[in-house]
C-alpha positions as a printed NumPy array, in Angstrom:
array([[166.909, 159.166,  12.038],
       [166.122, 157.131,  15.149],
       [168.665, 154.424,  14.303],
       [171.639, 156.589,  15.302],
       [170.114, 157.715,  18.585],
       [171.276, 154.631,  20.461],
       [174.879, 155.154,  19.377],
       [174.719, 158.871,  20.121],
       [173.267, 158.224,  23.573],
       [175.918, 155.576,  24.272],
       [178.749, 157.914,  23.271],
       [177.309, 160.714,  25.379],
       [176.885, 158.457,  28.374],
       [180.27 , 156.728,  28.266],
       [182.657, 159.466,  27.082],
       [183.019, 161.117,  30.518],
       [183.875, 157.736,  32.002],
       [186.546, 157.182,  29.361],
       [188.003, 160.57 ,  30.294],
       [187.816, 159.657,  33.965],
       [189.565, 156.377,  33.223],
       [192.352, 158.366,  31.55 ],
       [192.62 , 160.554,  34.634],
       [192.827, 157.605,  36.997],
       [195.306, 155.832,  34.697],
       [197.584, 158.87 ,  34.527],
       [197.535, 159.506,  38.248],
       [198.068, 155.824,  39.035],
       [201.081, 155.534,  36.739],
       [202.719, 158.727,  37.967],
       [204.699, 157.054,  40.801],
       [205.695, 154.207,  38.475],
       [207.175, 156.64 ,  35.966],
       [209.222, 158.396,  38.628],
       [210.46 , 155.142,  40.094],
       [212.091, 154.183,  36.789],
       [213.736, 157.555,  36.227],
       [217.203, 158.034,  37.677],
       [217.085, 161.805,  37.65 ],
       [213.941, 163.574,  38.708],
       [213.204, 166.92 ,  37.188],
       [211.151, 169.195,  39.411],
       [209.246, 170.645,  36.466],
       [208.033, 167.257,  35.262],
       [206.259, 166.216,  38.466],
       [202.865, 167.432,  37.323],
       [203.169, 166.176,  33.76 ],
       [201.242, 162.89 ,  34.238],
       [198.504, 164.726,  36.123],
       [198.291, 167.275,  33.323],
       [198.01 , 164.488,  30.763],
       [195.297, 162.885,  32.854],
       [193.332, 166.118,  32.976],
       [193.626, 166.433,  29.205],
       [192.043, 162.98 ,  28.903],
       [189.169, 164.159,  31.073],
       [188.743, 167.265,  28.933],
       [188.674, 165.155,  25.765],
       [186.016, 162.903,  27.26 ],
       [183.868, 165.897,  28.172],
       [184.453, 167.493,  24.77 ],
       [182.989, 164.39 ,  23.15 ],
       [180.219, 163.829,  25.697],
       [178.672, 167.276,  25.883],
       [177.934, 167.675,  22.139],
       [176.761, 164.054,  21.97 ],
       [174.257, 164.563,  24.781],
       [173.088, 167.884,  23.357],
       [172.713, 166.322,  19.898],
       [170.838, 163.38 ,  21.342],
       [168.424, 165.641,  23.214],
       [167.855, 167.758,  20.105],
       [167.165, 164.712,  17.927],
       [164.839, 163.125,  20.467],
       [162.796, 166.314,  20.694],
       [162.693, 166.739,  16.921],
       [161.517, 163.157,  16.293],
       [158.779, 163.256,  18.948]])
């Protein structure tokens, strides 16, 4: 049971950073997307930011259960 704890702890610790990386990536590439478009649609301005926030939510969705599971398993093995 202890063999999977390292992986579970690693996933829980790094998943929020992966989500944050997605947020930074999406916000960084927003001006580049608009530069290549000839016509700008007012409703699509927030689309890359919305996608970036979804990446953050996915990272947190993975991290929170992983950390809770890790804490539960550590307490149950002690």
